[in-house]
C-alpha positions as CSV (number, residue, x, y, z in Angstrom):
1,M,-39.1,-4.5,-22.0
2,P,-38.0,-8.1,-22.5
3,A,-40.2,-10.9,-20.5
4,P,-38.9,-12.2,-17.8
5,K,-36.9,-15.4,-18.2
6,S,-38.9,-17.6,-15.4
7,T,-42.3,-17.4,-13.5
8,Q,-41.2,-19.6,-11.0
9,V,-42.2,-19.0,-7.2
10,A,-39.3,-18.5,-4.9
11,V,-39.1,-20.9,-2.3
12,A,-37.8,-20.2,1.1
13,D,-34.1,-21.2,2.0
14,P,-34.4,-24.6,4.0
15,V,-33.8,-24.4,7.9
16,P,-31.1,-27.0,9.0
17,R,-32.5,-29.9,11.1
18,L,-29.8,-29.8,13.7
19,P,-28.3,-26.3,12.8
20,V,-24.5,-25.7,13.7
21,L,-22.0,-23.0,12.9
22,A,-20.0,-23.6,9.8
23,A,-16.5,-25.3,9.4
24,E,-14.4,-22.3,9.2
25,A,-17.1,-19.5,11.4
26,C,-16.6,-18.7,15.2
27,L,-18.3,-16.0,17.4
28,H,-15.8,-13.2,18.8
29,P,-17.3,-11.8,22.2
30,P,-17.6,-8.3,22.8
31,V,-13.9,-6.5,23.0
32,D,-15.5,-4.4,25.7
33,V,-18.9,-4.0,27.6
34,T,-20.2,-1.2,25.1
35,D,-19.0,-3.2,21.7
36,V,-20.9,-5.9,19.8
37,W,-20.4,-9.8,19.2
38,V,-19.1,-10.4,15.7
39,A,-19.3,-13.5,13.7
40,Q,-16.7,-14.5,11.9
41,I,-16.3,-16.8,8.4
42,G,-13.1,-17.5,7.2
43,P,-10.2,-15.2,7.5
44,H,-11.8,-11.8,6.4
45,R,-15.5,-11.8,6.7
46,Y,-17.0,-10.1,9.5
47,I,-20.9,-10.0,10.8
48,R,-22.0,-8.0,13.4
49,V,-24.7,-9.3,15.5
50,G,-26.8,-8.2,18.8
51,A,-26.8,-10.2,21.9
52,D,-30.0,-12.0,21.2
53,A,-28.5,-13.4,17.9
54,A,-25.3,-14.0,19.7
55,A,-27.1,-16.2,22.4
56,L,-28.7,-18.4,19.2
57,L,-25.5,-18.8,17.9
58,S,-23.8,-19.9,21.2
59,A,-26.5,-22.3,21.5
60,L,-25.8,-24.3,18.1
61,D,-24.1,-27.2,19.2
62,G,-25.3,-29.7,16.3
63,E,-27.8,-31.7,18.6
64,R,-30.5,-29.3,19.2
65,D,-33.1,-28.6,16.5
66,V,-35.4,-25.7,16.3
67,D,-37.8,-27.0,19.0
68,G,-34.8,-27.5,21.2
69,L,-33.4,-24.1,20.7
70,V,-36.6,-22.4,21.8
71,V,-36.6,-24.3,25.0
72,V,-32.8,-23.4,25.6
73,L,-33.3,-19.6,24.7
74,G,-36.8,-19.0,26.0
75,A,-38.8,-15.7,25.7
76,P,-38.8,-13.9,23.4
77,W,-37.6,-16.6,21.2
78,T,-40.2,-18.7,19.1
79,A,-40.0,-21.3,16.5
80,A,-40.8,-18.9,13.7
81,L,-38.4,-16.3,15.0
82,V,-35.7,-18.8,15.3
83,E,-36.4,-20.4,11.8
84,R,-36.5,-16.9,10.4
85,T,-33.3,-16.1,11.9
86,L,-31.3,-19.3,10.8
87,R,-32.4,-18.8,7.3
88,A,-30.8,-15.4,7.3
89,F,-27.6,-16.9,8.9
90,V,-27.8,-19.6,6.5
91,R,-27.3,-17.4,3.4
92,T,-24.5,-15.9,4.4
93,G,-22.9,-19.1,5.2
94,L,-22.7,-18.9,8.9
95,V,-24.7,-22.1,9.8
96,V,-24.7,-25.0,8.3
97,D,-26.6,-28.6,9.1
98,A,-24.8,-30.7,11.5
99,A,-25.2,-33.8,9.2
100,D,-23.6,-31.9,6.3
101,L,-20.7,-30.8,8.2
102,A,-20.1,-34.1,9.7
103,A,-20.2,-35.4,6.5
104,A,-17.6,-33.1,5.0
105,E,-15.2,-33.3,7.9
106,A,-15.3,-37.5,7.4
107,A,-14.4,-37.2,3.8
108,A,-11.9,-35.1,4.7
109,A,-10.6,-36.9,8.1
110,G,-10.8,-40.0,5.4
111,A,-8.3,-38.3,3.0
112,D,-5.8,-37.7,5.5
113,G,-6.3,-41.1,7.3
114,T,-8.2,-40.0,10.5
115,D,-10.0,-42.8,12.3
116,G,-13.9,-42.7,13.0
117,A,-13.3,-42.1,16.8
118,G,-11.3,-38.9,16.2
119,R,-14.0,-37.9,13.7
120,E,-17.0,-38.4,16.2
121,R,-14.9,-36.5,19.1
122,R,-14.5,-33.5,16.7
123,R,-17.9,-33.5,15.7
124,R,-19.1,-33.1,19.2
125,R,-16.5,-30.2,19.8
126,W,-18.6,-27.6,17.8
127,L,-17.7,-24.5,20.1
128,P,-15.4,-22.8,20.4
129,R,-14.1,-22.9,16.9
130,R,-11.3,-20.6,15.3
131,P,-11.3,-19.9,11.5
132,R,-8.7,-21.3,9.8
133,L,-6.1,-18.6,9.0
134,P,-4.9,-18.0,5.1
135,R,-2.2,-20.4,3.9
136,R,1.1,-18.6,4.1
137,V,0.9,-17.7,0.5
138,S,-2.6,-16.8,-0.6
139,Y,-4.3,-15.0,-3.6
140,Q,-6.7,-12.3,-2.8
141,P,-8.8,-11.1,-5.4
142,P,-8.5,-9.1,-7.6
143,L,-4.7,-9.3,-8.0
144,S,-2.9,-9.5,-4.9
145,I,-0.6,-12.6,-3.8
146,Q,0.3,-12.0,0.0
147,L,3.0,-14.0,1.5
148,T,2.4,-13.7,5.6
149,L,5.8,-13.6,7.7
150,V,4.5,-13.1,11.1
151,D,1.4,-12.8,13.8
152,P,2.1,-9.3,15.3
153,S,-0.3,-10.0,17.7
154,R,1.6,-12.4,19.8
155,V,4.1,-9.9,20.6
156,L,2.0,-6.6,20.4
157,G,-0.8,-8.1,23.2
158,R,2.0,-8.1,25.8
159,F,2.4,-3.9,25.3
160,R,-1.0,-2.9,24.8
161,P,-1.0,-0.5,27.9
162,A,2.1,1.2,26.6
163,L,0.3,1.5,23.3
164,R,-2.4,3.1,24.6
165,R,-0.3,5.5,26.2
166,L,1.3,6.4,22.9
167,M,-2.3,7.3,21.4
168,S,-3.2,9.8,24.1
169,P,-4.0,13.5,23.1
170,V,-0.5,14.7,24.2
171,A,1.3,11.9,22.0
172,R,-0.9,12.8,19.0
173,G,-0.2,16.3,19.5
174,I,3.7,15.8,19.5
175,Y,3.0,13.7,16.3
176,L,1.3,16.3,14.3
177,A,4.0,19.1,15.1
178,I,7.1,16.6,13.9
179,T,4.7,16.2,10.7
180,V,4.3,20.0,10.3
181,A,7.7,21.0,11.3
182,G,9.3,18.4,8.7
183,L,7.2,19.9,6.1
184,G,8.8,23.2,7.2
185,A,12.2,22.1,7.1
186,L,11.7,20.8,3.5
187,A,10.2,24.1,2.5
188,W,13.2,25.9,4.1
189,Q,15.8,24.0,2.0
190,G,14.1,24.7,-1.3
191,G,17.4,24.3,-3.6
192,S,18.0,20.7,-2.3
193,L,14.4,19.9,-2.5
194,T,14.4,21.3,-6.2
195,R,17.7,19.1,-7.1
196,V,16.2,15.8,-5.9
197,V,13.0,16.2,-7.4
198,S,14.5,17.1,-10.9
199,H,18.0,15.7,-10.9
200,P,19.3,12.0,-10.8
201,L,20.7,10.8,-7.5
202,G,23.9,8.6,-7.3
203,L,23.5,4.7,-6.5
204,G,24.6,5.3,-3.0
205,E,21.6,7.9,-2.5
206,Y,19.1,5.8,-4.1
207,G,20.0,3.0,-1.7
208,I,19.6,5.4,1.3
209,V,16.1,6.6,-0.5
210,L,15.2,3.1,-1.3
211,G,16.5,1.5,1.9
212,G,14.8,3.9,4.1
213,L,11.4,3.8,2.4
214,L,11.7,0.1,2.9
215,V,12.6,0.4,6.7
216,V,9.8,2.8,6.9
217,T,7.2,1.2,5.1
218,G,7.5,-1.9,7.4
219,I,6.9,0.6,10.2
220,H,4.0,1.9,8.6
221,E,2.5,-1.6,8.6
222,L,3.3,-2.0,12.6
223,G,1.6,1.4,13.2
224,H,-1.5,-0.2,11.7
225,A,-1.0,-3.4,14.0
226,A,-0.1,-1.2,17.2
227,V,-3.3,0.9,17.1
228,L,-5.2,-1.9,16.3
229,T,-4.2,-3.9,19.1
230,A,-4.4,-0.7,21.4
231,L,-7.8,-0.4,20.8
232,G,-8.4,-4.0,21.8
233,G,-8.1,-5.8,18.3
234,R,-6.0,-8.5,16.9
235,P,-3.7,-8.1,13.7
236,R,-3.4,-11.7,12.6
237,R,-0.6,-11.3,9.7
238,L,2.0,-8.9,8.7
239,G,4.1,-9.8,5.5
240,V,4.7,-8.8,2.1
241,M,2.7,-9.0,-1.3
242,L,2.3,-8.1,-4.9
243,F,-0.5,-5.4,-5.0
244,Y,-1.7,-4.9,-8.8
245,L,2.1,-6.3,-9.8
246,T,3.6,-3.8,-7.2
247,P,5.5,-5.3,-4.1
248,A,4.5,-3.9,-0.8
249,F,4.1,-4.8,2.9
250,F,0.9,-5.6,4.0
251,C,-0.8,-5.9,7.9
252,D,-4.3,-8.0,7.9
253,I,-6.6,-5.2,10.2
254,S,-9.8,-7.0,9.4
255,D,-10.2,-7.8,13.0
256,G,-11.2,-4.1,13.3
257,W,-14.9,-4.8,12.5
258,R,-15.0,-6.4,15.8
259,L,-14.5,-2.6,17.2
260,R,-17.8,-1.0,18.0
261,H,-17.2,2.6,17.3
262,N,-16.4,3.4,13.6
263,R,-14.0,6.0,14.6
264,Y,-11.6,3.4,16.0
265,R,-11.5,1.4,12.8
266,V,-10.7,4.7,10.9
267,A,-7.9,5.5,13.7
268,T,-6.5,2.2,12.6
269,A,-6.8,2.4,9.0
270,L,-5.0,6.0,9.1
271,A,-2.4,5.1,11.5
272,G,0.3,3.8,8.9
273,V,0.2,7.3,6.9
274,A,0.3,9.0,10.5
275,V,3.2,7.1,11.4
276,Q,4.9,7.1,7.9
277,W,4.6,11.0,8.1
278,V,6.0,11.3,11.5
279,C,9.0,9.4,10.0
280,A,9.1,12.0,7.3
281,G,8.9,14.8,9.5
282,V,12.0,13.3,11.7
283,A,14.0,12.6,8.5
284,A,13.3,16.2,7.2
285,L,14.2,17.6,10.6
286,V,17.5,15.5,10.6
287,S,18.8,16.8,7.0
288,L,18.9,20.4,8.3
289,A,21.9,19.1,10.8
290,L,23.5,17.4,7.6
291,P,26.0,19.1,5.9
292,A,25.5,19.9,2.2
293,G,26.5,16.7,-0.2
294,D,25.0,13.5,-1.3
295,I,23.7,12.2,2.2
296,H,22.2,15.4,2.7
297,D,20.2,15.0,-0.5
298,A,19.4,11.5,0.1
299,V,17.9,12.1,3.6
300,V,15.8,14.9,2.1
301,G,14.5,12.9,-0.7
302,L,13.9,10.1,1.8
303,A,11.7,12.4,3.6
304,L,10.3,13.7,0.2
305,A,9.2,10.1,-0.7
306,C,7.6,9.2,2.6
307,Y,5.2,12.6,2.5
308,V,4.4,11.6,-1.1
309,Y,3.6,8.1,-0.7
310,G,1.7,8.8,2.4
311,V,-0.6,11.0,0.2
312,F,-0.8,8.4,-2.4
313,N,-1.8,5.9,0.1
314,L,-5.0,7.8,0.9
315,T,-6.5,7.1,-2.6
316,P,-10.0,5.5,-1.9
317,F,-9.9,3.5,-5.4
318,V,-8.2,0.6,-4.5
319,K,-7.4,-1.2,-0.9
320,F,-5.1,1.6,0.3
321,D,-5.3,3.1,3.8
322,G,-7.7,5.8,2.3
323,Y,-10.4,3.4,1.4
324,I,-10.4,1.5,4.6
325,A,-10.6,4.8,6.3
326,L,-13.6,5.7,4.3
327,M,-15.2,2.1,4.4
328,S,-14.9,2.6,8.1
329,H,-16.3,6.0,8.2
330,L,-19.4,5.0,6.5
331,D,-19.5,1.5,8.5
332,I,-20.5,-0.2,5.2
333,P,-18.4,-3.5,4.5
334,H,-17.3,-4.1,1.0
335,L,-17.7,-0.5,-0.1
336,R,-15.7,-1.2,-3.0
337,K,-17.4,-3.9,-4.1
338,K,-20.8,-3.2,-3.7
339,S,-19.8,0.4,-5.5
340,M,-18.0,-1.5,-8.5
341,A,-21.3,-3.9,-8.6
342,D,-23.6,-0.6,-8.9
343,A,-21.3,1.1,-11.6
344,R,-21.4,-2.4,-13.5
345,R,-25.3,-2.8,-13.6
346,A,-25.7,1.0,-14.3
347,A,-23.4,0.3,-17.5
348,A,-25.7,-3.0,-18.1
349,R,-28.8,-0.9,-17.8
350,F,-27.7,1.8,-19.7
351,L,-26.1,-0.6,-22.6
352,F,-28.4,-3.8,-22.6
353,G,-31.8,-2.6,-20.5
354,G,-33.2,-4.5,-17.3
355,R,-34.1,-4.1,-14.0
356,Y,-31.2,-4.2,-11.3
357,R,-31.2,-3.8,-7.6
358,R,-28.8,-1.2,-6.3
359,E,-26.3,-2.6,-3.5
360,L,-26.1,0.7,-2.2
361,P,-29.2,3.0,-2.7
362,R,-28.4,5.6,-0.2
363,L,-25.4,6.5,-1.6
364,W,-26.0,8.4,-4.7
365,W,-22.4,8.9,-5.8
366,S,-22.1,4.8,-5.4
367,S,-22.0,4.3,-9.2
368,L,-19.2,7.0,-9.8
369,F,-17.0,5.8,-6.9
370,G,-17.7,2.4,-8.5
371,F,-16.4,3.3,-11.9
372,C,-13.3,5.1,-10.4
373,C,-12.7,1.9,-8.3
374,I,-12.6,-0.2,-11.8
375,L,-10.4,2.1,-13.9
376,F,-8.0,3.1,-11.6
377,P,-6.5,-0.3,-11.1
378,V,-6.4,-0.5,-15.0
379,Y,-4.0,2.5,-14.8
380,L,-1.8,0.8,-12.1
381,V,-1.8,-2.2,-13.6
382,G,-0.9,-0.6,-16.9
383,L,2.1,1.3,-15.1
384,A,3.3,-1.7,-13.5
385,A,3.2,-4.0,-16.4
386,Q,5.4,-1.7,-18.3
387,S,7.9,-1.5,-15.6
388,W,7.9,-5.2,-15.1
389,L,7.9,-6.0,-18.8
390,G,11.0,-3.8,-19.5
391,A,12.8,-5.6,-16.3
392,L,11.5,-9.0,-17.3
393,V,12.9,-8.6,-21.2
394,T,16.2,-7.9,-20.0
395,L,16.5,-11.1,-18.6
396,G,16.4,-13.0,-22.0
397,P,13.5,-15.3,-23.4
398,V,12.5,-16.8,-20.2
399,G,11.9,-13.3,-18.9
400,A,10.1,-12.1,-21.9
401,A,8.1,-15.8,-21.9
402,G,7.0,-14.6,-18.3
403,G,6.2,-11.2,-19.5
404,L,3.8,-12.3,-22.1
405,A,2.4,-14.9,-19.8
406,L,1.5,-11.7,-17.7
407,I,-0.1,-9.9,-20.3
408,T,-2.2,-12.9,-20.7
409,A,-3.3,-13.0,-17.2
410,V,-4.3,-9.3,-17.6
411,I,-6.4,-10.1,-20.6
412,V,-8.2,-12.9,-19.5
413,L,-9.1,-10.9,-16.1
414,G,-10.5,-8.4,-18.4
415,L,-12.3,-10.9,-20.4
416,R,-14.0,-12.3,-17.4
417,A,-14.8,-8.9,-16.4
418,G,-16.9,-8.6,-19.6
419,W,-18.6,-11.8,-19.5
420,K,-19.5,-11.5,-15.9
421,L,-21.4,-8.2,-17.2
422,L,-23.3,-10.2,-19.8
423,V,-24.3,-12.5,-17.6
424,E,-25.7,-10.1,-15.2
425,A,-27.6,-8.3,-17.9
426,R,-29.1,-11.5,-19.0
427,E,-30.0,-12.6,-15.4
428,N,-31.9,-9.1,-14.7
429,G,-34.1,-9.3,-17.8
430,A,-32.0,-7.8,-20.6
431,G,-33.0,-9.4,-24.0
432,I,-30.5,-11.5,-25.6
433,A,-30.9,-9.5,-29.3
434,R,-30.4,-6.3,-27.6
435,I,-27.2,-8.0,-25.8
436,S,-26.0,-9.5,-28.9
437,V,-26.3,-6.0,-31.2
438,V,-24.8,-3.9,-28.3
439,S,-21.9,-6.3,-27.7
440,V,-21.2,-6.3,-31.5
441,L,-21.5,-2.8,-32.1
442,I,-18.6,-2.0,-28.8
443,V,-16.5,-4.6,-30.2
444,T,-16.7,-3.0,-33.8
445,L,-16.3,0.6,-32.0
446,C,-13.2,-0.7,-30.2
447,A,-11.5,-2.2,-33.4
448,A,-12.1,0.7,-35.1
449,A,-10.7,2.9,-32.7
450,A,-7.5,0.7,-32.2
451,L,-7.3,0.9,-35.9
452,L,-8.0,4.6,-37.0
453,V,-7.2,6.5,-34.0
454,E,-3.7,7.5,-33.8
455,V,-1.1,8.6,-31.1
456,P,2.2,9.9,-30.6
457,R,4.3,7.1,-30.4
458,T,7.6,7.6,-28.1
459,V,10.4,5.1,-27.5
460,R,12.4,5.1,-24.4
461,A,16.6,5.2,-24.9
462,G,19.3,6.8,-23.3
463,Y,22.0,8.8,-24.2
464,L,25.9,8.6,-23.3
465,V,28.6,11.6,-23.7
466,A,31.9,9.9,-24.4
467,D,35.1,11.2,-26.0
468,G,33.4,14.6,-26.8
469,R,30.3,12.8,-29.0
470,V,26.9,12.2,-27.7
471,L,25.5,8.9,-28.1
472,L,22.3,7.4,-28.3
473,V,21.9,4.4,-26.4
474,L,19.5,1.5,-28.0
475,P,18.9,-1.1,-25.3
476,D,18.1,-4.5,-26.4
477,G,15.0,-4.9,-27.3
478,T,14.2,-1.6,-28.6
479,D,12.0,-1.0,-31.7
480,P,13.9,-1.2,-34.7
481,A,12.2,1.7,-36.0
482,A,14.1,4.2,-33.4
483,T,17.3,3.3,-35.6
484,D,16.3,5.0,-38.4
485,A,17.6,8.5,-39.4
486,G,15.9,11.5,-39.0
487,H,13.7,10.9,-35.4
488,R,13.7,13.7,-33.1
489,V,15.3,13.1,-29.6
490,D,14.8,14.5,-26.5
491,L,17.6,14.1,-24.2
492,L,16.2,14.3,-20.6
493,R,17.0,14.9,-16.7
494,T,15.0,12.9,-14.5
495,G,15.1,13.1,-10.6
496,L,13.4,11.5,-7.9
497,L,9.8,12.9,-9.0
498,A,9.9,14.8,-12.1
499,G,12.3,15.8,-15.2
500,S,12.9,18.2,-17.5
501,V,14.0,18.3,-21.4
502,I,17.7,19.6,-21.5
503,A,18.7,19.2,-25.0
504,G,17.2,18.0,-28.7
505,A,19.0,16.3,-31.0
506,T,18.2,14.3,-34.1
507,T,18.9,10.5,-34.9
508,S,21.6,9.8,-37.5
509,G,21.1,6.2,-38.3
510,V,24.7,5.6,-37.9
511,A,25.9,2.8,-35.6
512,V,29.1,3.4,-33.4
513,D,31.4,0.9,-32.0
514,T,32.5,2.1,-28.5
515,G,34.5,-1.2,-27.7
516,S,31.9,-2.2,-25.2
517,R,28.3,-3.9,-25.6
518,F,27.3,-2.4,-22.3
519,A,26.0,1.1,-21.1
520,P,26.1,2.6,-18.0
521,M,22.9,2.2,-15.7
522,G,22.3,6.1,-16.0
523,T,20.8,5.3,-19.6
524,A,18.2,3.1,-18.6
525,I,16.7,4.3,-15.2
526,P,17.2,7.8,-13.3
527,V,20.4,7.3,-11.6
528,R,23.5,9.1,-12.1
529,G,26.2,7.2,-13.8
530,G,26.3,4.0,-12.5
531,P,28.1,0.6,-13.4
532,E,28.2,-0.7,-17.3
533,T,25.1,-3.3,-17.0
534,I,22.6,-2.1,-19.9
535,S,23.3,-4.4,-22.7
536,A,22.7,-2.2,-25.7
537,T,23.9,-0.7,-29.2
538,F,25.1,2.9,-29.8
539,Q,24.5,5.4,-32.5
540,Q,25.6,9.0,-33.3
541,L,23.1,11.7,-32.5
542,D,23.4,14.4,-35.0
543,G,22.5,18.5,-34.3
544,V,22.6,18.2,-30.5
545,R,21.3,21.9,-29.1
546,L,21.0,22.7,-25.5
547,E,18.1,24.1,-24.3
548,Q,18.0,27.5,-22.7
549,G,19.2,27.5,-19.1
550,T,21.3,24.4,-19.4
551,D,25.0,24.7,-19.5
552,R,26.1,21.2,-20.4
553,L,25.0,17.8,-20.6
554,Q,25.2,15.2,-17.7
555,D,27.7,12.3,-18.6
556,S,24.4,10.0,-19.3
557,G,20.8,9.9,-18.8
558,L,17.4,9.3,-20.5
559,A,16.3,10.0,-23.8
560,D,12.8,10.0,-25.7
561,I,12.7,9.2,-29.1
562,H,9.7,10.5,-30.9
563,L,8.7,8.3,-34.2
564,D,5.6,8.6,-36.5
565,R,2.1,8.6,-35.3
566,V,0.7,5.0,-34.8
567,S,-2.7,3.6,-34.1
568,V,-3.9,3.0,-30.8
569,G,-3.6,-0.8,-31.4
570,G,-0.1,-0.4,-33.0
571,W,1.0,1.4,-29.8
572,L,-0.4,-1.4,-27.5
573,I,1.6,-4.3,-29.2
574,D,4.7,-2.1,-29.4
575,T,4.7,-1.1,-26.1
576,Y,3.7,-4.3,-24.2
577,V,4.1,-7.0,-26.6
578,A,6.6,-6.5,-29.3
579,P,9.7,-6.1,-26.9
580,A,9.0,-9.4,-25.4
581,V,8.4,-11.2,-28.7
582,R,11.8,-9.6,-30.0
583,S,13.8,-10.9,-27.1
584,I,12.3,-14.5,-27.6
585,I,13.0,-14.8,-31.6
586,G,16.2,-12.8,-31.4
């Protein structure tokens, strides 16, 4: 066991001479008589406090010292108890010294030209104070950029009685009946469902599915806001965001921590999925009344997408609704952050040794949950990055440069996480020698795996049936190795959620001039036909053979070209880096 780094004796946190709430802190009274007081720090941090602690916080006017507070509060408060409580609040950032706050406000006022009299008037108005909301555009760690559009509480607050009636037991029964009936309607239309899942839709059908899903997702977020409002909370922000590089809506329901009962917070978290499933049920039931055709299939696809998206939203490993519900049910704020800390410390203890304090000692599964919370976003970012890179490369050198910047940012975040692990290990008693040896060993093993472990190498392309010939469509930026003769090609039929191989072929290496530099959209994305917007080259395919059960090929579709096996490192470069580099250098 390495020797401790220091033998210094811990010193108690100082007590502010004239304590006052921090600049971005305020105190919320109970929503009703059965609820608790809540102290808020900034836009997202909430601390529930008892009535006695709330009385202390309410008495902090920046002009009373500890003795003055004891006089105002009376029994059972003593000077020692006030000091101990203030130290706890100082550690959370809720309480500061009035002199420090005045100095900070004076500096800020000087920067914006406010005069001294204005600063003095502000100094004496310590309460009430409302925390500053985030800027309209804000960054939320680890990888979310939010754009606030509206404050929904201003409108929804006027309809709180009506919203409460919409949450009655009878109403909830109706919602459940619609959701279950919708599932039955989809099952009844098995043929249409299979076609939507595994066959490409037309552009108009995709427009209905995506447009409808966009509207339903907005209603999903309004569902969170409506339930929180009905239960007495205040949803302060509604907007759009990039969440792990994926566009989405968001609703800030952090005010739910003001609600005393965790079942209220769980209801608020699950309201969005419930509303979405009700919309899915309505769409599925409406499809029963539609005649067979493209619009019918599009509505079936919309219903299916809403059901599936709702299930995905219950994933607890990222800040989806499922995580918020789990955190609220357990009544543990920042469950994910604390679980990831436990997982990180478990890994540090195994690799480097040392002694670590668990954030959640009562949850035996916190470390396992934390590892899932660490790894699942990596999977999401990988999928999103691959999709974004493909889109950016089609924009030319500027888009490709943006793609490389995106890759660099992800690598930097990964390196920061590794450095944080090493720093935490050192701070908790791990020896420098063991940290160094294990780190070198890990880097060596990763490098060896990247160079020696081989994986299949597949390039996504497309195919086109023209003038009785089946052509391979190679979009700009495709790996040059895919143009060589002799590679196996799978021709695909891809639908809304799944796909299948409908034919096989072999690359010929012979280029074909079709008279156009562009291919239909259906050769790059799972859509039926579409306008010719994909810049590409064409190649003859040899030995095209239909799979059993397939009578003919579609006019266009996706294709997978199977190249030689490649190392993991080579696959990562070919997948994420090489297309952008080729686009930049031409």
